[in-house]
Structures are given as C-alpha cells and as structure tokens.
C-alpha positions in Angstrom: 104.4 -33.6 24.8 102.2 -33.3 27.8 101.8 -29.9 29.2 102.9 -29.5 32.9 99.9 -28.4 35.0 100.5 -24.9 36.5 100.2 -24.1 40.2 96.7 -23.2 41.2 96.0 -19.5 40.6 94.7 -17.5 43.5 91.0 -16.8 43.1 89.0 -13.7 43.9 85.7 -14.6 45.6 82.4 -13.1 44.6 82.4 -11.2 47.9 85.8 -9.7 47.1 84.7 -8.9 43.5 81.6 -7.2 44.9 83.7 -4.9 47.0 85.8 -4.0 44.0 82.8 -3.3 41.7 80.5 -1.5 44.0 78.8 -4.5 45.6 77.2 -5.9 42.4 76.9 -9.6 43.0 74.1 -10.3 40.7 74.6 -7.6 38.1 77.2 -7.1 35.4 78.2 -4.7 32.7 81.0 -4.8 30.0 82.8 -1.9 31.8 83.2 -4.0 34.9 85.4 -6.7 33.3 88.7 -6.4 35.3 91.8 -7.9 33.8 92.8 -9.6 37.1 89.5 -11.3 37.8 89.3 -15.1 37.3 88.9 -17.0 35.0 91.3 -15.1 32.8 92.4 -16.2 29.3 95.6 -17.5 31.0 93.5 -19.6 33.4 91.5 -21.1 30.6 94.7 -21.7 28.5 96.3 -23.4 31.4 93.3 -25.8 31.6 94.1 -27.2 28.1 96.4 -30.3 28.1 97.7 -32.5 25.3 98.4 -36.1 25.9 99.6 -37.4 22.5 100.9 -40.6 24.0 97.4 -41.9 24.7 95.6 -39.9 22.0 93.7 -37.5 24.2 93.3 -33.8 24.6 91.7 -32.3 27.8 90.1 -29.0 28.6 90.1 -29.2 32.4 88.5 -32.7 32.8 86.5 -32.7 29.5 87.9 -34.5 26.6 88.3 -32.4 23.4 89.0 -33.2 19.7 91.4 -31.3 17.3 89.7 -31.6 13.9 90.3 -30.0 10.5 88.0 -27.1 9.9 87.6 -28.4 6.3 86.4 -31.8 7.6 83.7 -30.0 9.7 82.8 -28.0 6.6 82.4 -31.2 4.6 80.1 -32.6 7.3 78.1 -29.4 7.3 77.7 -29.6 3.5 76.6 -33.3 3.8 74.0 -32.4 6.4 72.6 -29.5 4.3 72.5 -31.5 1.1 71.1 -34.6 2.7 68.6 -33.2 5.2 68.0 -29.8 3.8 68.9 -26.4 5.2 66.4 -26.2 8.0 67.0 -29.6 9.5 70.8 -29.2 9.2 70.5 -25.9 11.0 68.6 -27.5 13.8 71.1 -30.2 14.3 74.1 -27.9 14.3 72.3 -25.4 16.6 71.6 -28.1 19.1 75.1 -29.4 19.0 76.4 -25.9 19.7 73.9 -25.6 22.6 75.3 -28.8 24.2 78.9 -27.6 23.8 78.0 -24.2 25.4 76.3 -25.9 28.3 79.3 -28.2 28.9 81.7 -25.2 28.9 79.4 -23.4 31.4 79.6 -26.5 33.6 83.4 -26.5 33.3 83.7 -22.9 34.4 81.2 -23.3 37.2 83.0 -26.3 38.7 86.6 -25.0 38.0 86.1 -21.5 39.3 83.2 -21.6 41.8 84.4 -18.4 43.5 85.1 -16.5 40.2 83.8 -13.0 39.6 80.3 -13.2 38.3 80.8 -10.9 35.3 84.1 -12.6 34.3 82.5 -16.1 34.6 79.8 -15.0 32.1 82.5 -13.6 29.8 84.6 -16.8 30.0 82.4 -18.3 27.3 83.7 -15.8 24.8 87.3 -16.7 25.7 86.6 -20.4 25.5 85.0 -19.9 22.1 88.3 -18.3 21.0 90.5 -20.8 22.7 88.7 -23.7 21.0 89.4 -22.1 17.6 85.8 -21.3 16.7 85.6 -17.5 16.6 87.1 -14.3 18.1 84.5 -12.6 20.3 84.6 -8.9 21.1 81.9 -7.6 23.5 80.3 -4.4 22.4 77.7 -3.9 25.2 76.9 -6.2 28.1 74.4 -5.8 30.9 72.6 -8.4 33.1 70.6 -8.3 36.3 69.8 -11.7 37.7 67.4 -10.3 40.3 65.3 -8.7 37.6 65.8 -11.6 35.2 67.2 -9.3 32.4 70.1 -10.0 30.1 71.2 -7.9 27.1 74.5 -8.5 25.3 75.9 -7.5 21.9 79.0 -9.1 20.5 81.1 -9.0 17.4 82.4 -12.3 15.9 85.5 -12.3 13.8 87.2 -15.1 11.8 84.2 -17.5 12.2 85.2 -21.0 11.1 81.6 -21.7 10.2 81.5 -18.7 7.9 84.7 -19.8 6.2 83.4 -23.2 5.4 79.9 -22.0 4.4 81.2 -19.3 2.1 83.6 -21.8 0.5 80.7 -24.2 -0.2 77.8 -21.8 -1.0 79.3 -18.3 -1.5 77.7 -15.1 -0.1 73.9 -15.5 0.5 71.0 -13.7 2.2 70.9 -15.7 5.5 73.2 -16.0 8.5 75.3 -19.2 8.8 76.9 -19.3 12.3 74.4 -21.8 13.5 76.6 -23.8 15.9 78.0 -20.6 17.4 74.5 -19.2 18.1 73.6 -22.5 19.8 76.8 -22.3 21.8 76.1 -18.8 23.1 72.5 -19.7 24.0 73.6 -22.9 25.8 76.4 -21.2 27.7 74.5 -18.1 29.0 71.3 -20.0 29.6 73.1 -22.5 31.8 74.7 -19.8 33.9 71.8 -17.4 34.0 69.2 -19.9 35.1 66.6 -18.9 32.5 66.3 -19.0 28.7 68.5 -16.5 26.9 68.2 -16.4 23.2 71.0 -15.2 20.8 70.3 -14.0 17.3 72.8 -13.3 14.5 71.8 -9.9 13.0 74.8 -9.5 10.7 76.9 -12.3 9.2 79.9 -12.6 6.9 77.9 -15.2 4.9 75.5 -12.3 4.1 78.4 -10.0 3.0 79.0 -8.2 6.3 82.6 -7.4 7.4 82.1 -9.1 10.8 79.3 -11.1 12.4 77.1 -9.3 15.0 75.0 -11.1 17.5 72.6 -9.9 20.2 71.5 -12.0 23.2 68.4 -11.3 25.4 66.3 -13.1 27.9 63.4 -14.8 26.0 60.7 -12.5 27.3 62.6 -9.4 26.1 62.5 -10.8 22.5 58.8 -11.3 22.6 58.1 -14.0 19.9 60.8 -16.6 20.0 59.0 -19.4 18.2 61.5 -19.3 15.3 64.5 -19.5 17.6 62.9 -22.4 19.6 62.2 -24.3 16.4 65.9 -24.8 15.8 66.5 -25.9 19.5 63.7 -28.5 19.4 65.0 -32.0 19.5 62.5 -33.0 16.8 59.8 -31.3 14.8 56.9 -33.5 16.0 54.3 -31.6 13.9 56.3 -32.5 10.8 56.3 -36.1 11.8 52.6 -36.1 12.4 52.0 -34.4 9.0 53.8 -37.4 7.3 51.1 -39.7 8.6 47.9 -39.8 6.4 45.3 -39.6 9.2 46.8 -36.4 10.6 47.5 -34.5 7.4 44.0 -33.0 6.9 43.8 -31.8 10.5 47.2 -30.1 10.4 46.3 -28.3 7.2 42.8 -27.3 8.4 44.0 -25.5 11.5 47.1 -23.4 12.1 49.5 -24.5 14.8 48.9 -23.0 18.2 51.4 -20.3 19.3 54.3 -21.1 21.6 54.7 -18.8 24.6 57.8 -16.7 24.8 58.9 -18.5 28.0 58.6 -22.0 26.8 61.9 -23.9 26.6 63.8 -25.5 23.7 63.0 -29.1 22.9 59.2 -28.6 23.4 57.0 -29.9 20.7 54.1 -27.7 20.0 50.9 -28.6 21.8 48.3 -30.5 19.8 44.7 -29.3 20.2 43.9 -32.3 22.4 46.7 -31.6 24.8 46.0 -30.8 28.4 45.7 -27.1 29.1 48.8 -25.4 30.6 51.3 -27.5 28.7 51.4 -30.1 31.4 52.6 -32.8 29.0 55.3 -30.9 27.1 58.8 -32.5 26.8 61.7 -30.1 27.2 65.4 -30.6 26.6 68.4 -30.3 24.3 70.9 -32.8 25.8 72.4 -35.7 23.9 70.4 -38.2 26.1 67.2 -36.3 25.5 67.8 -36.1 21.8 68.4 -39.8 21.6 65.1 -40.5 23.4 63.3 -38.2 21.0 64.8 -39.8 17.9 63.7 -43.3 19.2 60.3 -41.9 19.8 60.1 -40.6 16.3 61.1 -43.9 14.9 58.6 -46.1 16.7 55.6 -43.6 16.7 54.3 -44.4 13.1 54.3 -48.1 13.8 51.9 -50.3 15.8 54.6 -51.7 18.0 54.2 -52.1 21.8 56.5 -49.7 23.6 57.9 -50.2 27.1 59.3 -47.1 28.8 61.7 -47.8 31.6 63.4 -45.4 34.0 63.4 -44.1 37.5 60.3 -42.6 39.1 59.7 -39.0 37.8 61.7 -39.1 34.6 58.6 -38.4 32.5 57.5 -41.8 31.2 53.8 -40.7 30.9 54.8 -37.5 29.2 56.7 -39.4 26.6 53.8 -41.9 26.2 51.4 -39.0 25.6 53.8 -37.5 23.0 54.1 -40.9 21.4 50.3 -41.1 21.0 50.2 -37.5 19.7 52.6 -38.1 16.8 51.3 -41.6 15.9 48.6 -42.5 13.4 46.3 -43.0 16.3 46.4 -39.3 17.3 42.7 -38.8 16.6 41.8 -41.7 18.9 41.7 -41.6 22.7 44.6 -41.8 25.0 43.7 -43.7 28.2 46.2 -43.9 31.1 46.0 -46.4 33.9 48.1 -46.4 37.0 48.2 -50.1 37.9 49.7 -49.5 41.3 46.6 -47.3 42.3 44.0 -50.0 41.6 43.5 -52.9 44.0 44.1 -56.3 42.5 40.5 -57.3 43.1 39.3 -54.4 40.9 42.0 -54.4 38.2 40.1 -56.9 35.9 36.9 -54.9 36.0 38.8 -51.6 35.4 40.7 -53.0 32.4 38.0 -55.1 30.8 34.7 -53.6 32.0 31.8 -55.2 33.9 28.3 -56.3 33.1 25.3 -55.4 35.2 24.8 -57.8 38.1 28.2 -59.4 37.8 28.8 -58.7 41.5 27.2 -56.8 44.4 27.1 -53.2 43.5 27.4 -53.6 39.7 24.0 -51.9 39.0 25.0 -50.9 35.5 27.1 -52.2 32.7 30.2 -50.1 32.0 33.1 -50.4 29.6 36.7 -51.0 30.8 39.8 -49.1 29.8 40.5 -51.4 26.8 37.1 -50.5 25.3 37.5 -46.8 26.1 40.9 -46.9 24.3 39.6 -48.6 21.2 41.2 -47.0 18.1 43.8 -45.2 20.3 46.5 -45.9 22.9 46.3 -47.6 26.3 49.0 -46.6 28.7 49.7 -48.9 31.6 51.9 -47.2 34.2 53.8 -49.2 36.9 52.9 -52.4 35.1 55.3 -54.3 37.3 52.9 -54.1 40.2 50.2 -56.3 38.6 49.6 -59.7 40.2 50.4 -62.9 38.3 46.7 -63.5 37.8 46.1 -60.1 36.3 49.2 -60.5 34.2 47.8 -63.7 32.6 44.5 -62.0 31.7 46.3 -59.0 30.3 48.5 -61.3 28.2 45.4 -63.0 26.6 43.9 -59.6 25.8 47.0 -58.5 24.0 47.5 -61.7 22.1 43.9 -62.2 21.0 42.9 -58.5 20.5 39.6 -59.2 22.3 38.3 -59.0 25.9 35.4 -60.2 27.9 33.7 -58.0 30.5 33.5 -59.3 34.0 30.2 -61.2 34.3 29.8 -61.2 30.5 29.6 -64.1 28.0 30.5 -62.5 24.7 33.8 -61.3 23.5 34.5 -57.7 22.4 37.1 -56.9 19.7 39.4 -54.0 20.5 42.0 -52.2 18.5 44.4 -50.8 21.0 48.1 -49.9 20.9 49.6 -50.8 24.3 52.3 -48.6 25.9 53.6 -49.7 29.3 56.0 -48.1 31.8 57.9 -49.4 34.8 60.5 -48.1 37.3 61.6 -51.6 38.2 63.8 -54.1 36.3 61.2 -56.4 34.8 63.8 -59.0 33.8 64.9 -59.2 37.4 61.3 -59.6 38.4 60.9 -62.4 35.8 64.0 -64.2 37.3 62.5 -63.7 40.8 59.2 -65.3 39.7 57.1 -62.2 40.2 56.5 -61.3 36.6 55.4 -63.6 33.7 58.2 -64.2 31.2 55.8 -64.5 28.3 54.2 -61.2 29.2 57.6 -59.6 29.5 58.6 -60.5 26.0 55.2 -59.4 24.7 55.7 -56.0 26.2 59.4 -55.7 25.5 59.0 -55.2 21.7 60.5 -51.7 21.6 62.1 -50.8 25.0 62.9 -47.1 25.6 65.0 -46.2 28.6 64.6 -42.6 29.8 67.7 -41.4 31.7 67.5 -39.8 35.1 67.8 -36.0 35.3 71.3 -36.3 36.9 72.5 -37.8 33.5 71.0 -34.9 31.4 72.1 -31.9 33.4 72.3 -29.8 30.2 68.5 -29.8 30.3 68.1 -28.5 33.8 68.3 -24.7 32.9 65.7 -25.3 30.1 63.4 -27.2 32.5 63.8 -24.6 35.2 62.7 -21.9 32.7 59.8 -24.0 31.4 58.5 -24.8 34.9 59.1 -21.2 36.1 56.9 -19.8 33.3 54.2 -22.4 33.7 53.9 -22.2 37.5 53.9 -18.4 37.5 51.0 -18.4 35.0 49.2 -21.1 37.0 49.5 -19.4 40.4 49.2 -15.9 39.2 52.7 -14.9 40.5 55.4 -12.8 39.0 58.9 -14.1 39.7 61.8 -12.9 37.6 64.1 -15.9 37.8 66.7 -17.6 40.0 69.6 -16.2 42.1 73.1 -17.5 41.1 73.4 -19.7 44.2 69.9 -21.2 43.5 71.0 -22.0 40.0 74.2 -23.5 41.3 72.3 -25.5 43.9 69.9 -26.9 41.4 72.6 -27.8 38.9 74.5 -29.6 41.6 71.6 -31.4 43.2 71.2 -35.2 42.6 67.4 -35.1 42.0 66.3 -38.5 43.3 62.8 -37.5 42.2 64.0 -36.5 38.8 61.9 -34.1 36.7 58.9 -34.4 38.9 61.0 -33.2 41.9 62.5 -30.3 39.9 59.0 -29.3 38.9 57.8 -29.4 42.5 60.9 -27.4 43.7 60.3 -24.7 41.1 56.6 -24.5 42.1 57.6 -24.2 45.7 60.0 -21.5 44.8 57.4 -19.6 42.8 55.0 -19.7 45.8 57.7 -18.8 48.4 59.6 -16.1 46.6 58.6 -12.4 47.0 56.6 -10.9 44.2 58.9 -9.5 41.5 62.0 -11.0 43.1 64.2 -14.0 42.2 63.9 -17.5 43.7 66.7 -18.2 46.2 67.9 -21.4 47.8 65.7 -21.1 50.9 62.7 -20.8 48.6 63.5 -24.1 46.9 64.9 -26.5 49.6 64.0 -27.6 53.0 66.3 -28.9 55.7 65.3 -32.5 55.0 66.6 -32.2 51.4 69.9 -30.4 51.8 72.1 -31.1 54.8 73.1 -28.2 57.2 76.6 -28.4 55.8 75.5 -28.0 52.2 73.2 -25.1 53.1 76.0 -23.3 55.0 78.5 -24.1 52.3 76.4 -22.3 49.7 76.7 -19.2 51.8 75.2 -15.7 51.3 77.7 -14.9 48.6 76.6 -17.8 46.5 79.9 -19.8 46.5 81.0 -22.9 48.3 83.2 -22.4 51.3 83.8 -23.4 55.0 81.0 -22.3 57.3 82.0 -19.2 59.3 81.0 -20.9 62.6 83.6 -23.7 62.2 86.1 -23.8 65.1 89.7 -23.7 63.8 91.0 -25.6 66.8 88.4 -28.3 66.2 89.4 -28.4 62.5 93.1 -28.9 63.5 92.1 -31.7 65.8 90.3 -33.5 63.1 93.3 -33.1 60.7 95.7 -34.5 63.3 93.4 -37.5 63.9 93.1 -38.1 60.2 96.9 -38.1 59.7 97.6 -40.0 62.9 100.2 -37.5 64.1 100.5 -34.5 66.3 102.6 -32.6 63.7 100.6 -31.2 60.8 102.4 -31.4 57.4 101.1 -29.9 54.2 102.7 -32.6 52.1 101.2 -35.3 54.3 97.8 -33.6 54.2 98.0 -33.3 50.4 99.0 -36.9 50.0 96.2 -38.1 52.2 93.6 -35.9 50.4 94.8 -37.3 47.0 94.8 -40.9 48.1 91.4 -40.6 49.8 89.9 -39.0 46.7 91.2 -41.8 44.5 89.8 -44.4 46.9 86.5 -42.7 47.1 86.1 -42.6 43.4 87.5 -46.1 42.8 90.6 -44.9 40.9 88.7 -42.5 38.6 91.2 -39.7 38.3 88.8 -37.2 36.7 86.2 -37.7 39.3 88.7 -37.5 42.1 90.1 -34.3 40.6 86.7 -32.7 40.5 86.0 -33.5 44.1 89.1 -31.5 45.1 88.4 -28.6 42.7 91.4 -29.5 40.4 91.6 -30.3 36.8 92.5 -33.9 35.8 96.0 -32.9 34.8 96.7 -30.9 37.9 95.6 -33.8 40.1 97.9 -36.2 38.1 100.7 -33.7 38.5 100.3 -33.5 42.3 100.0 -37.3 42.5 103.2 -37.8 40.6 104.9 -35.2 42.8 104.0 -37.2 45.9 105.2 -40.6 44.6 109.0 -39.8 44.8 108.6 -38.7 48.4 106.7 -41.9 49.2 109.4 -44.0 47.6 112.1 -42.2 49.6 110.3 -43.0 52.8 
C-alpha cells in the first residue's frame, strides 16, 4: 500500500541552530548532533514511499529499487571474475560515489534550512535506511572556512562484506568499495571540496566491525591510489594496450598526481600542457558514458565529431582522444575555424607557396601538413563557408592536399576530429552545410552533456579548478562557504565547464588569503538576480528577503487569488495548480519547486480535489 505523506515537519534554520550550538555555522563536531535537529531519522524515513500499484519506490523524489542482497553479491562476483579485482573495485566505487552525491542532493533540496552538522550526518542515516550498513560516528570535526574535514566511523552489518565473505572468505584487503565511494560522494558534494574516505579495518579482513576515516584530500597527502578507483577510465592502461605507446610507458614512470586533483582525471602524459589545463574530471553517469565511448573509438582511425554546447570541454576530450590513441607520439594540431577569416582558411589548412599572393614571401606548410602522422582538430566546423567545406571534403576523401599557389599534391596521414556547438543536420537542411561533408564527419558522433546534466561532477570540478587556480595565481584559499557551494550546485551554468572554471578563478582572486570563497567572490549582479542574491542570505539558506514589505506581499496574494479575503486553502490550491502548469504536469518537478517531496505534493493535490468538486 502507498504510504500517506506526513505533514511537513517544522524546520530549524541554520541561524537558529547556530544560536543553540554557540554560533557555529560552518563548523561541526560529533558532540553537537542534537536529537531534534533536522533531518532526523524520522524525517528521512517519512521521505520513503512505496507505490506497488505502478511498480515504483520513492525516496523523496528519487526513484529507488528494492533488490536482493544476494543478487547484488552475484553481480559483484561476476564483475570481479570477469574484469578482475581492480577494475571491479573501480566500477563499484564510482557507482557508490554517484549514489552518495545523489543523496546529498536530496538532503540539500529537501532540507535547505537544516542544521549544518545534522545535514552532514544525514548521509549515515540514509545509508542505514537504504539497508546498506549501520553507521556509528566515533569522532567528527569539520571547518568549512579552514577547508578541514576529519571523521571516523564504524560500519556494522555491511551487506557488501556479507556477500564478499560468502564468495571469497576472509582475506587481506578491505571489500566495502561501494560504501567508501558513497561516503566520498556524499561528503564531497556537501563540503565543496574533495574528501577522501579510506577503510582501515574491514570484516572481510577478519575485523569485528569496519572502521573508516574521512579527511580532506590535502590532509591525506598522497591520494593517487584513492583517485585511481574514482577515475572513469584508466587511460594509461588503454594507451599501454596500443603497440606504439608501450615502449614509452615502460621507459618512463607515470608523473605524480597532485593531492588536490579530482577524481576522473587521467594522468597527464609527458606532452600535456603544463598546469593540467587539459585534464578531464568527473564521476557522473553522463561523464562515465562519454569516457567509455572515448575509450572505444580511440584505438581506431575513425573520424570523431564532438557535439555539445559551448564550454562543455570538446577540445579537452579531443586532446584526450589523441593522447590515448595510436597517434599519441604524433602532433596534435587544433584549429578554431570561427577565428580564421574565410579568405585565409584555405592557406591556413593547406599551406601556401611563395609568391602565391601579395605578402606570401616564403612557402609555409598548412595545418594538414603540420598534423601529418597525428590528429587535426577542427573546432566550430559549422562556421566554414560552403567553398571551404568543399575543399576540406576533397582533402579528407583523397588524403592529399595542394598548397595555395602550388602545383603538386602532398600526401598527408591525418586523423580528423571535429567539434561543433550547432546542430549540423539542421544546418544541412537549411542549406548552410554540405550534406556529403556532414556524413563524412559523422562517423562516430559523441555528444558531451552540459554541466547542468552532470551536477554530480560539480564538486569535483570545483576542487580541481580551486587547486589549479591557487597554484597558478600563487594564492592560498581554503575552499568554499556552504552558501557558495549551494549557489554553484543550483546555478544553471549557461557557459558550462568554462564558466565554472572562470567563476572559481574569479573566486580565488577575490577571496581573502587563507579564507573560503563566498558567493560575492563568485558572482556579479549580471549573473544572479537581486532576488536570488538576497534569498541566499547571510546564513546560507534560501528565504524571503528581510526588506520585503508584508503589506505589499498581502496585496500581491490578493491580486493573485482575485479576492479580498485570503484563504490558506485557496492559496495552497493556487500554488499547486500553478506549479503543475509551470512544469507541464511533471509532479516531481512541481514538488521540488515548492520544497515538497513528490508524495507530499500528490497528497496535498488529492486533498484539494474533493473541495473543488464540492464547489
């Protein structure tokens, strides 16, 4: 049967919690966990709803699954036996990370005014509610301003241990891989910088209970081993599988990974640009999917077409594709087609002979010749004129080019990688792009999702850019304030990863030395509206601006309802109806916009319908 949603529990704001705990808004300790602070275990339990009639289970507005532990154990054994222990551990750790990040998102959205310490501890309660493990905090201390996190926890009745011991018995290594990923994902998403958890004792090693410790990455020092399991793909291993790269990888040891680098980053090859400018970072499902596609096509000679909005990282993925391909020892040549005038594009791509035109005093090779034996990346290819498109098509089909003003052909061996932020098929239909060139480029299309569709990666990217920009500008900034984290996680990012990078760089420059980055350091008034900035407030939670006039508010409500008499029932009905209309009937989205769970929204909607029928 479907569980009836409870009435909304009164919440204690961060400001109220601060008064009760000595004013600690950005700090927390295990002895500050008060039983009445939200979200409590009861709050979390009341967010779980069963709908057997339509075959769905909900945790707030997120769909859940009820699976046999033995079935998950069987899947675990299949992964270990098929892929090997290390790869299986990586897959399960990353799956746990995504689950933790999603639960952090749930808690952030459902209890935006919850006590900071209790919000952090909600992950332990959710882990227990979801039947994974019982978590008991031993010690717990964090300070967001200083960027420090230290927590020790005991795990009892671990389902992963049960299944691992059943299959392999007691061994010498820990086995709670998914749970470690979950803890890392949950705390990292809330803290705003990378927090690494390690399992020091495990039942699979013969201990009575499992013991884990979490610290911010810089406190651990060397976290290369931890990051290895959070990487979406071991790109060095892929490169080692290709014959041309094997000797190089054995001849030189891999470069170290800095402690602050985020999960999902492939290690920098020797030819990479200094400062890690072209690292790819992430652990979300969308990011993993893109990395797996990249790994599949890299060893081939196929033309790759990257599509996606501006700033999603198309050139970064193109460089990574080159670095893990059989052409890694050859050159990578990038051309921004939109930055070259149409009158010069032919000479830039194909080269020019001396005397071909006024000013051509010397012969010089074009980008095709410079990329011979390597990869040629054509960015914003949709901006090429039809004439330039025809010449490019011939070069791709024939594998040879002629310099401007020259009479002999030059054979070139180039792998073409292209990128565009426009719909090329729509451009073909509009007559602005050649259909034959489109099909020549569209051999292996790869769509890179916008940042708003891979929000699980935002904390990792924040940490990555923070470490990089601090090193580049010689600044020491300890992290982000809670409201800065909340603002970044809720921001739409029309400029995608490039915009996030620029915001973090601005924050590093604007923040005080040794302090955390706050909202004013990140955003300017043209990016966040006055209402949004005021709603974030000094306490870090969303709320009505203090300057709002209650009489003006009452007038607006009366105008909206079309009556002089204000009725709570009428106001609630109007809010529910408008939310549904605004989200085109999507109940989950409408519920989120009102700060309700899906089940609570449906319950309130059903309660309104009899009254409407009676009218």
